[in-house]
C-alpha positions in Angstrom: 91.1 37.7 -18.7 88.7 39.5 -20.9 89.0 43.2 -21.9 86.2 45.2 -23.3 86.6 48.7 -24.6 89.6 50.2 -26.1 88.9 54.0 -25.8 87.9 56.6 -23.2 84.2 56.2 -23.9 84.0 52.6 -22.7 85.5 51.4 -19.4 88.3 48.9 -19.5 87.1 45.9 -17.4 89.5 43.2 -16.3 88.0 39.9 -15.1 90.1 37.5 -13.2 89.4 33.8 -13.5 86.5 33.0 -11.4 86.9 30.5 -8.5 84.0 28.4 -7.4 84.9 29.2 -3.8 84.0 32.8 -4.5 80.4 31.9 -4.7 79.6 30.0 -1.5 75.9 30.4 -1.9 76.0 28.3 -5.1 78.5 25.6 -4.5 79.1 24.1 -1.0 82.3 22.1 -0.4 84.0 20.7 2.7 86.5 22.9 4.5 89.4 20.8 3.2 88.2 21.2 -0.4 87.7 25.0 0.1 91.2 25.4 1.5 92.9 23.1 -1.0 94.2 26.1 -2.9 95.5 27.8 0.3 99.2 28.6 0.4 101.9 31.0 -0.8 102.5 31.6 -4.5 105.8 30.6 -5.9 108.4 33.4 -5.7 108.4 35.4 -8.9 109.6 38.9 -10.0 107.0 41.5 -9.6 104.9 42.2 -12.7 102.2 44.7 -12.8 98.7 43.4 -13.2 97.0 44.3 -16.6 94.7 46.8 -14.9 97.6 48.5 -13.2 99.5 48.9 -16.5 96.4 50.0 -18.4 95.7 52.7 -15.7 99.3 53.9 -15.8 99.3 54.1 -19.6 95.9 56.0 -19.5 97.3 58.5 -16.9 99.9 59.5 -19.5 97.0 60.6 -21.7 94.7 62.4 -19.2 92.4 61.8 -16.2 91.8 58.3 -15.0 89.3 56.7 -12.6 90.3 53.3 -11.2 87.7 51.2 -9.6 89.1 48.0 -8.1 88.6 45.8 -5.0 90.3 46.6 -1.8 93.9 45.3 -1.7 94.3 45.0 -5.5 97.3 47.3 -5.7 95.8 50.6 -6.8 98.5 52.7 -5.0 101.2 51.2 -7.3 99.8 53.2 -10.2 100.3 56.5 -8.3 103.7 55.5 -7.1 105.0 54.7 -10.6 103.7 58.0 -12.0 105.3 59.9 -9.1 108.6 58.2 -9.8 108.4 59.1 -13.4 107.7 62.8 -12.6 110.5 62.9 -10.1 113.1 61.4 -12.4 114.3 64.8 -13.8 114.2 66.4 -10.4 117.4 67.0 -8.3 118.7 64.1 -6.3 116.8 63.2 -3.2 119.0 65.2 -0.9 119.0 68.3 -3.1 116.8 71.5 -3.0 113.6 71.9 -4.8 111.8 75.2 -5.4 109.4 74.5 -8.3 106.3 73.9 -6.2 104.4 70.6 -5.9 104.2 68.5 -9.0 102.0 65.9 -7.4 99.3 66.2 -4.7 98.4 62.9 -3.1 95.3 63.2 -1.0 93.6 60.8 1.4 90.4 61.4 3.5 92.0 60.6 6.8 94.9 62.1 8.6 96.2 58.7 9.7 96.3 57.6 6.1 98.0 60.8 5.0 100.7 60.3 7.7 101.1 56.7 6.6 101.6 57.6 2.9 103.9 60.5 3.9 106.3 58.1 5.7 106.1 55.5 2.9 106.8 58.1 0.2 109.7 59.5 2.2 111.3 56.1 2.3 110.6 55.6 -1.5 111.6 59.0 -2.9 113.7 60.8 -0.2 112.8 63.1 2.7 113.3 66.3 0.8 111.1 65.3 -2.1 107.9 64.7 0.0 105.9 67.2 2.1 102.9 66.8 4.4 100.0 69.1 4.8 97.2 68.4 7.3 95.1 70.8 9.3 97.6 71.1 12.0 101.0 70.3 10.4 102.9 71.9 7.5 106.1 70.0 6.6 108.2 70.7 3.5 105.2 72.3 1.9 107.0 73.2 -1.3 108.3 69.6 -2.0 107.6 68.2 -5.5 105.3 65.6 -3.8 102.8 66.8 -1.2 100.7 64.4 0.8 97.6 66.0 2.2 94.1 65.5 3.4 91.4 66.2 0.8 90.2 69.3 2.5 93.7 70.8 2.5 93.9 70.5 -1.3 90.4 71.9 -1.7 91.5 74.9 0.3 94.7 75.3 -1.8 92.6 75.4 -5.0 90.6 78.2 -3.5 93.8 80.2 -3.0 95.4 82.8 -5.2 95.4 81.2 -8.7 98.2 83.5 -10.0 100.6 82.4 -7.2 99.6 78.8 -7.1 101.7 76.3 -9.1 99.6 74.0 -11.3 100.5 70.4 -10.4 101.0 67.8 -13.0 98.9 65.2 -11.2 96.4 65.1 -8.4 95.8 61.7 -6.8 92.5 61.3 -5.0 92.9 58.1 -2.9 89.8 56.4 -1.5 87.7 58.3 -4.0 84.5 56.6 -2.9 84.6 59.1 0.1 82.9 61.5 -2.4 79.7 60.0 -0.9 80.7 60.7 2.7 78.2 63.2 4.3 81.0 65.1 6.2 83.8 65.1 3.6 82.2 64.4 0.2 81.7 68.1 -0.7 85.5 68.7 -0.7 86.0 65.9 -3.3 83.5 67.5 -5.7 85.0 70.9 -5.2 88.4 69.6 -6.2 87.0 68.0 -9.3 85.3 71.2 -10.2 88.2 73.6 -9.4 91.2 71.6 -10.6 93.1 73.2 -13.5 92.3 71.6 -16.8 96.1 71.0 -17.3 96.3 68.9 -14.2 95.7 65.1 -14.7 93.5 63.5 -12.1 93.9 60.0 -10.8 91.0 58.7 -8.7 91.6 55.5 -6.9 88.6 53.8 -5.3 87.2 50.5 -4.1 84.6 49.1 -6.4 82.2 51.7 -7.7 79.1 50.2 -9.4 78.3 53.6 -11.0 81.8 54.5 -12.1 80.5 55.3 -15.6 78.1 57.8 -14.2 80.9 59.5 -12.2 83.1 59.6 -15.3 80.3 61.1 -17.4 79.8 63.8 -14.7 83.5 64.5 -14.7 83.3 64.9 -18.5 80.6 67.5 -18.2 82.5 69.3 -15.3 86.0 69.2 -16.8 85.4 69.1 -20.5 87.0 65.7 -21.0 86.0 62.2 -19.9 88.4 60.2 -17.7 89.4 56.7 -18.8 87.7 54.2 -16.5 89.7 51.2 -15.5 87.6 48.6 -13.7 88.9 45.4 -12.1 85.9 43.1 -11.7 87.5 40.3 -9.7 90.0 40.2 -6.8 93.6 39.6 -7.5 93.6 37.0 -4.7 90.4 34.8 -4.8 88.2 34.9 -1.7 86.6 32.0 0.0 84.0 32.0 2.8 83.7 29.9 6.0 81.2 30.1 8.8 81.8 29.9 12.6 78.9 28.9 14.7 78.0 30.2 18.1 80.6 28.0 19.8 83.4 29.1 17.5 83.6 25.9 15.4 84.4 26.4 11.7 82.0 25.1 9.0 81.7 25.2 5.2 79.6 28.1 3.9 76.3 26.2 4.3 73.6 27.8 6.5 72.3 24.2 7.3 75.6 23.6 9.2 74.7 26.2 11.8 72.8 24.4 14.6 73.5 26.8 17.5 70.9 29.3 18.7 73.1 31.7 20.5 76.7 32.8 20.9 78.7 31.0 23.6 80.7 33.2 26.0 83.9 31.3 25.2 83.5 31.3 21.4 86.7 33.3 20.7 89.4 30.7 21.6 87.8 27.8 19.6 87.6 30.0 16.5 91.2 31.2 16.7 92.3 27.6 17.5 90.6 26.6 14.2 92.3 29.4 12.3 95.7 28.3 13.5 94.9 24.6 12.8 94.0 25.4 9.2 96.9 27.8 8.8 94.6 30.8 8.4 96.7 33.3 10.4 97.5 36.1 10.4 93.9 37.2 10.7 92.0 40.5 11.3 89.0 40.1 13.6 86.4 42.8 13.2 84.3 43.8 16.2 81.6 46.5 16.5 83.1 48.3 19.5 86.4 49.4 20.9 85.7 47.6 24.2 85.2 44.3 22.4 88.4 44.8 20.5 90.4 45.4 23.6 88.7 42.6 25.5 89.4 40.1 22.7 93.0 41.1 22.5 93.4 40.5 26.2 91.8 37.1 25.9 94.0 36.0 23.0 97.2 37.3 24.5 97.3 34.5 27.0 99.1 32.1 24.6 102.7 32.8 23.8 103.7 32.5 20.1 107.1 32.2 18.4 108.8 35.3 17.1 109.0 37.4 20.3 112.6 38.5 19.8 111.8 39.9 16.4 108.6 41.5 17.6 110.5 43.0 20.5 113.1 44.6 18.1 110.4 46.3 16.1 108.5 47.4 19.3 111.6 48.8 20.9 112.2 51.0 17.9 108.7 52.4 18.3 109.2 52.9 22.1 112.3 54.9 21.4 110.3 57.2 19.1 107.2 57.3 21.2 108.0 56.6 24.9 104.3 57.0 25.9 103.7 53.5 24.4 105.6 51.9 27.2 102.6 52.1 29.5 100.2 50.6 26.9 98.2 47.9 28.7 98.1 45.7 25.5 101.9 45.9 24.9 102.8 42.7 26.7 100.3 40.7 24.6 101.6 42.2 21.4 105.2 41.3 22.4 104.6 37.8 23.7 101.6 36.6 21.8 101.6 38.7 18.6 98.0 39.9 19.4 96.8 43.5 19.3 93.8 45.8 19.2 93.5 48.4 16.4 90.9 51.1 16.7 90.5 54.9 17.0 90.9 54.8 20.7 94.6 54.0 20.3 97.3 56.4 19.4 98.3 56.6 15.7 101.8 55.4 16.7 100.3 52.2 18.3 98.2 51.5 15.2 101.2 52.0 12.9 103.3 49.7 15.1 100.6 47.1 14.9 100.4 47.5 11.1 104.1 47.3 10.7 104.3 44.0 12.6 101.3 42.6 10.7 103.0 43.5 7.4 106.2 41.8 8.7 104.2 38.6 9.5 104.9 38.9 13.2 101.3 39.3 14.4 98.8 36.4 14.5 95.6 38.3 15.3 94.6 42.0 15.1 91.2 43.0 16.7 89.8 46.0 14.8 86.6 47.9 14.8 84.3 47.6 11.8 84.3 51.4 11.4 88.1 51.5 11.0 88.3 49.1 8.1 89.2 52.0 5.8 92.0 53.1 8.1 93.6 49.7 8.3 95.8 49.7 5.3 97.4 46.3 5.8 95.8 43.0 4.6 96.0 39.6 6.3 95.3 36.0 5.1 92.0 35.9 6.9 89.3 38.3 8.0 86.8 37.3 10.7 83.5 39.2 11.0 82.3 38.8 14.6 79.0 40.4 13.6 77.1 41.7 10.6 76.2 44.9 12.4 78.1 48.1 13.4 77.4 50.8 16.0 75.4 53.7 14.6 74.1 56.9 16.3 70.9 55.2 17.3 72.3 51.8 18.1 73.3 48.7 16.1 72.8 49.0 12.3 73.3 46.3 9.6 76.4 46.5 7.6 76.0 47.8 4.1 77.3 45.8 1.2 80.0 48.4 0.7 81.1 48.1 4.4 81.1 44.3 4.2 83.3 44.3 1.1 85.6 46.9 2.6 86.3 44.6 5.5 86.5 41.3 3.5 88.8 43.1 1.0 91.5 42.9 3.6 91.6 39.1 3.3 94.3 37.8 1.0 97.7 39.4 0.5 98.8 39.8 -3.0 102.0 38.0 -3.7 101.9 36.2 -0.4 98.6 34.3 -0.5 96.9 32.1 -3.1 93.6 32.4 -1.3 92.0 34.9 1.0 89.5 33.7 3.7 86.5 35.4 5.2 85.0 33.8 8.3 81.5 34.9 9.1 80.5 34.3 12.7 76.9 33.0 12.5 75.4 32.2 15.9 72.1 31.4 14.2 71.1 30.3 10.7 69.7 33.7 9.9 73.1 35.2 10.4 74.5 32.8 7.8 71.9 33.7 5.2 72.5 37.4 5.8 76.2 36.9 5.4 75.8 35.0 2.1 73.5 37.7 0.8 76.1 40.4 1.6 78.8 38.3 0.0 76.8 38.3 -3.3 75.6 41.9 -3.1 77.3 44.6 -5.1 78.6 47.6 -3.2 76.2 50.6 -3.1 76.6 53.2 -5.9 78.2 56.5 -5.0 75.7 59.2 -4.1 76.7 62.8 -4.0 76.9 64.5 -0.5 77.5 68.0 -2.0 76.3 70.8 0.4 77.4 74.4 0.0 79.3 75.7 3.0 80.3 79.2 4.3 83.8 78.6 3.0 82.5 77.7 -0.4 80.3 80.8 -0.6 83.0 83.2 0.4 85.8 81.7 -1.7 83.7 81.4 -4.8 82.4 85.0 -4.5 85.9 86.2 -4.0 86.9 84.6 -7.3 83.9 85.3 -9.5 80.4 86.8 -9.9 77.4 85.4 -8.1 76.1 84.1 -11.4 79.3 82.2 -12.2 79.4 80.9 -8.6 75.9 79.5 -8.9 76.8 78.0 -12.3 79.6 76.1 -10.6 77.2 74.9 -7.9 74.8 73.7 -10.6 77.6 71.5 -12.0 77.9 69.4 -8.9 77.5 65.6 -9.1 74.4 66.0 -7.0 72.8 68.1 -9.7 74.1 65.9 -12.5 72.6 62.8 -11.0 69.2 64.5 -10.8 69.3 65.3 -14.5 67.3 62.2 -15.5 64.7 63.1 -12.9 64.5 66.6 -14.3 64.2 65.3 -17.8 61.3 63.0 -16.7 59.5 66.0 -15.2 60.1 68.0 -18.4 58.6 65.2 -20.5 55.6 65.2 -18.2 55.3 68.9 -18.6 55.6 68.7 -22.4 52.9 66.0 -22.5 50.3 68.2 -20.8 47.4 68.9 -23.2 47.3 72.2 -25.0 44.3 74.5 -24.8 41.8 73.1 -27.4 39.9 76.4 -27.5 41.9 77.8 -30.4 39.4 80.7 -31.2 40.0 82.4 -27.9 41.1 86.1 -28.1 43.5 85.7 -25.2 46.7 83.8 -24.5 46.4 82.2 -21.0 42.6 82.1 -20.5 42.9 80.8 -17.0 44.9 83.9 -15.9 42.8 86.2 -18.1 39.5 84.9 -16.7 40.8 85.2 -13.2 41.6 88.9 -13.7 38.3 89.5 -15.4 36.4 87.9 -12.5 38.5 90.0 -10.0 37.5 93.2 -11.7 33.8 92.2 -11.6 34.1 91.6 -7.8 35.8 94.9 -7.2 33.1 96.7 -9.3 30.3 95.2 -7.2 32.0 96.3 -4.0 32.7 99.8 -5.3 29.0 100.3 -6.3 28.1 100.0 -2.6 30.8 102.3 -1.3 31.0 106.1 -0.9 33.1 108.4 -3.0 33.9 105.5 -5.3 33.4 107.4 -8.6 37.0 107.5 -9.7 37.5 103.8 -8.8 34.3 102.9 -10.7 35.5 104.8 -13.8 38.9 103.0 -13.7 37.4 99.6 -13.2 34.9 100.2 -16.0 37.7 101.1 -18.4 39.6 98.0 -17.3 36.6 95.8 -17.9 36.0 97.2 -21.4 39.6 96.4 -22.4 39.5 92.8 -21.1 39.4 90.1 -23.9 36.5 88.5 -22.0 34.2 91.4 -22.7 32.2 90.6 -25.8 34.1 87.3 -26.3 32.4 85.1 -28.8 33.5 81.8 -27.1 32.6 82.7 -23.5 30.1 79.9 -23.2 32.6 77.2 -24.3 35.4 78.9 -22.3 33.4 78.7 -19.1 32.3 75.1 -19.8 35.9 73.9 -20.0 37.6 76.4 -17.6 37.7 74.1 -14.6 39.4 71.4 -16.7 41.9 74.0 -18.0 42.5 75.3 -14.5 43.4 71.7 -13.3 45.9 71.4 -16.2 47.4 74.8 -15.4 47.8 73.9 -11.7 49.6 70.8 -12.7 51.8 72.8 -15.0 52.8 75.2 -12.2 53.4 72.3 -9.9 55.8 70.7 -12.4 57.6 74.0 -13.0 58.2 74.4 -9.3 59.4 70.8 -9.1 61.9 71.5 -11.9 63.1 74.6 -10.2 63.6 72.7 -6.9 65.5 69.9 -8.6 67.7 72.1 -10.7 68.5 74.7 -8.0 68.5 72.6 -4.8 72.1 73.3 -4.0 71.8 76.9 -5.4 69.1 77.7 -2.9 71.3 76.6 0.0 74.1 78.6 -1.5 71.9 81.7 -1.6 70.6 81.2 1.9 74.2 80.9 3.2 75.2 84.0 1.3 72.2 85.9 2.8 73.3 85.0 6.3 76.9 86.1 5.5 75.7 89.3 4.0 73.6 90.1 7.0 76.6 89.6 9.3 78.8 91.9 7.2 81.0 89.3 5.4 79.5 90.2 2.0 78.7 93.6 0.7 75.6 94.8 -1.2 77.1 93.5 -4.5 77.7 90.0 -2.9 81.5 90.6 -2.8 83.5 89.6 0.3 84.1 92.6 2.6 87.5 93.0 4.4 86.3 90.7 7.1 84.8 88.4 4.5 88.3 88.0 3.0 89.7 87.3 6.4 87.1 84.7 7.1 87.7 83.1 3.6 91.3 82.4 4.7 90.2 80.5 7.7 90.0 76.8 6.6 87.7 75.3 9.2 84.0 74.3 9.4 83.6 76.9 12.2 85.3 79.7 10.2 82.5 82.2 10.9 82.5 81.6 14.7 86.3 82.0 14.7 86.1 85.1 12.5 83.5 86.7 14.8 85.7 86.0 17.8 88.6 87.7 16.0 86.4 90.7 15.0 85.3 91.1 18.6 88.9 91.0 19.8 87.9 88.5 22.5 90.6 85.8 22.1 93.3 85.6 24.7 96.9 86.3 23.8 98.3 83.7 26.2 99.3 80.4 24.4 97.6 77.9 26.8 94.4 79.9 27.0 94.4 80.3 23.3 94.9 76.5 22.9 91.9 76.0 25.2 89.8 78.0 22.7 91.0 75.8 20.0 89.9 72.8 22.0 86.4 74.2 22.5 86.0 74.8 18.8 86.9 71.2 17.9 84.5 68.7 16.4 85.7 65.5 18.0 82.8 63.2 18.9 81.3 61.6 20.9 81.1 64.3 23.5 82.0 63.3 27.0 78.5 62.6 28.2 77.7 59.9 30.7 76.2 56.8 29.2 77.0 57.9 25.6 80.8 58.0 25.5 82.7 55.2 23.8 84.9 53.0 25.8 88.6 52.8 25.6 91.5 52.4 27.9 93.9 54.5 30.0 97.5 53.5 30.2 97.2 52.6 33.9 93.9 51.1 34.6 92.4 49.3 31.6 89.0 49.9 30.1 87.0 52.8 31.4 84.3 55.2 30.3 85.9 58.5 29.6 84.4 61.8 30.6 82.4 60.0 33.3 84.1 61.5 36.4 82.8 64.6 38.0 85.2 67.5 38.5 85.3 67.1 42.3 86.6 63.5 41.8 89.6 65.0 40.0 90.4 68.0 42.2 92.9 66.3 44.4 94.8 64.6 41.6 94.6 67.1 38.8 94.4 70.8 39.7 93.2 72.0 36.3 89.5 70.9 36.3 88.1 73.9 34.4 89.4 76.1 31.5 92.2 78.5 32.5 91.1 81.9 33.8 92.5 83.6 30.7 90.1 81.6 28.4 86.9 81.8 30.4 85.7 85.2 29.1 86.4 84.2 25.6 84.5 80.9 26.0 81.5 82.8 27.2 81.8 85.1 24.2 82.0 82.1 21.9 78.8 80.8 23.4 77.1 84.1 22.7 78.5 84.2 19.1 77.3 80.7 18.2 73.9 81.3 19.8 73.4 84.4 17.7 74.7 82.7 14.6 72.4 79.8 15.1 69.4 82.2 15.3 70.3 83.5 11.8 70.8 80.0 10.5 67.5 78.7 11.7 65.7 81.7 10.3 67.3 81.0 6.9 66.3 77.3 7.1 69.9 76.1 7.6 71.1 73.5 10.1 72.4 75.1 13.3 75.9 74.5 14.6 75.8 71.8 17.4 78.5 73.8 19.2 75.7 75.8 20.9 74.4 72.6 22.7 78.0 71.7 23.6 78.2 74.8 25.9 75.3 73.4 27.9 75.9 70.8 30.7 74.3 67.4 30.2 73.1 65.6 33.3 76.1 65.5 35.7 78.8 66.1 33.0 80.5 69.4 32.2 79.6 71.1 28.9 81.4 69.2 26.1 83.0 72.4 24.7 84.3 73.4 28.1 85.5 69.9 28.8 87.5 69.9 25.5 89.0 73.3 26.4 90.1 72.0 29.8 91.6 68.8 28.4 93.6 70.7 25.8 94.7 73.3 28.3 96.0 70.6 30.5 98.1 69.1 27.7 99.3 72.5 26.3 100.4 73.6 29.8 103.1 70.9 29.7 101.6 68.2 31.8 102.7 64.6 31.1 100.6 62.7 28.5 99.7 59.9 30.9 98.6 62.4 33.6 96.2 64.1 31.2 94.6 60.9 29.8 94.2 59.4 33.2 92.8 62.4 34.8 90.2 62.9 32.2 89.5 59.2 31.5 89.9 59.8 27.8 91.2 57.2 25.3 94.6 58.1 23.9 93.4 58.1 20.3 90.5 60.5 21.1 92.9 62.7 23.0 95.2 62.8 20.0 92.4 63.9 17.7 91.3 66.6 20.2 94.9 67.9 20.1 95.0 67.7 16.3 91.8 69.7 16.0 92.9 72.3 18.5 96.2 72.7 16.7 94.3 73.1 13.4 92.4 76.1 14.9 95.7 77.6 16.1 97.2 77.2 12.7 94.3 79.1 11.2 94.8 82.0 13.7 98.5 82.0 12.9 97.7 82.5 9.2 95.3 85.4 9.7 97.2 88.5 8.4 98.1 91.4 10.7 97.0 89.7 13.9 98.8 90.1 17.3 97.8 86.5 18.0 100.1 84.8 15.5 102.9 84.3 18.0 100.7 83.0 20.9 98.9 80.7 18.4 102.3 79.3 17.1 103.5 78.8 20.7 100.2 77.1 21.6 100.4 74.8 18.6 104.0 73.9 19.3 103.0 73.0 22.9 100.2 70.7 21.6 102.1 69.0 18.8 104.7 67.2 20.9 105.1 63.5 21.2 103.0 61.5 21.0 100.5 63.8 19.2 102.6 64.5 16.2 103.4 60.8 15.4 
């Protein structure tokens, strides 16, 4: 181990001993040699790693940024600090009224729910609360687990009434670069009280020093940077060819030219032969995950009684899992699929069994690597691509390392294994290149929103609000570019005609020539005496009249004009770089002012203050609906409105929807049935009557709002298009409204997901999003809709949604 840096200005870097097997592109060995170090470490009492202890010590002094490979034990740092802060608090069963001392945030609701349950088990139920968009449990506990957006919203609240936490933990901090969520991370870092210590936990960040320097400029003090350079469990690589045979990491060993249809069983047989289970097999699509789990479930494996005991506990809590088509394979063979199409309860059950060593193979999607919080001995990459909006896209180095980071369990494995399935030699070369590539640096995704505009202008002046926007990480990272342009500007040649009687001779000569042109026109006009007199007086006062250096001025004027044009171009470039986010902020403020949410002084109006309390990306659409008094007061109809305003994607359009499963009939494409096909089996095939007028009103609202946004050069809300039918499918917004109304009306879970051909995980997220809208309506002051919104939310958040 080597440690460089002993103070906050230099990161502490911890380097584990390097293993030759970590560099497959440089040293090629046989499989037996590579796996010689495979096994379980000798039992030993837990001792924190040097980087963990260094980070914990640093947190006692101030802000800390921890950048370490996936699975290295970053959460332990937060857990120890929470335990220390809770030590003087009342016993676990006692009351607590002092407000949160720790906020622990994650970017995903599933991760927040997972941490909530873990912390309850560690610290006691009464000491831990949960805040997500649709749930508020024990909100005044000393430890609050929340999604990042919830904490951002809390920081925008009333500062005088808000308790200042001791510590804010930002888990998965590399999400700062996420296009949809990243802005919330930056707002937290800009708004957090200086007295609060920040702990940022992230997978490897190549530009951690840049992020720390920005935090220094934003918060007035630099966080200590703790960087773990190497994995706690060394990682080795193997290849599997197109027929599923394992090979050393040598591209020359790959002699196949395509993938055999039956490649899956040979590769898993090889994993079992070499004692490489449990393994996580990553696939690019949900369908491939489910199909693989079915194939692998044909072989019974020991441990069924113990698996059955764990599974029965989950079935007692979530009876809807009894009909899961993959349940028999999990019970008998220890094989499961894990992706966003499954219920959170199913995924948590799978993770629990994997953690207990009762699962051999988990088939997961590449896009859910961040949401799978349990490692395994081996990771298998079935492809080096993932599904993007336009089709297959190559994995980035960050995504590759996120998945391979799940290989090797600290304290349980001496070696982690990644198997790259390479049907052709080019796949092998690509895999080795990704293995040696560093993760991509974090890039700011900061983008001013309506919520940011209203909440900042409610707190401070427009000038101060814009000053905060200028302090974003996005603006900070452009500072070198601005400096380069300024250097170019300073290097422009000065005017060599020092004897000139004017300042800017380009502008002066332009005005002089303009007066001459106007004089010539005036001489040929009628009744131009007064104008001629004025122009003559102007001409006499111009420095160009009688100038002694006119000849030299005119000889070099074209060259000077070129320099001045370049100067103006550079000045515009500097303004664009420095104020890029500010310009967006101003355009959004202009739209809000035109719609009556800001007054002439750019302060929130009464309705602006109401809108500012709505914590949702579609806050203005919802605020407009409340202003118009168009929302229904019946709980199911109001729940349908919440469903329409959701953002769950993909929309249920034929040919585009993802594939999942329904509890009764296996894989199917959801949203692909026409309403007439459902009429006999499911009466509710369109939104309830009480919601239809409101849905039409919402469509008009979003259409008018989008006109304003387009005119201001801002991106429109895609909700407008989701009120329009696509091919033979119902409009996505109306489809969501109908689905949620069916569930909120009390229909059984299985009936709803079967009738609408929707994967259970997608259905759960639709319900969460609808409940989030209803919670926002509940919280609007002095509204008659609070009780119906609460009733609708309670109708939605029943098992299995709330698990």
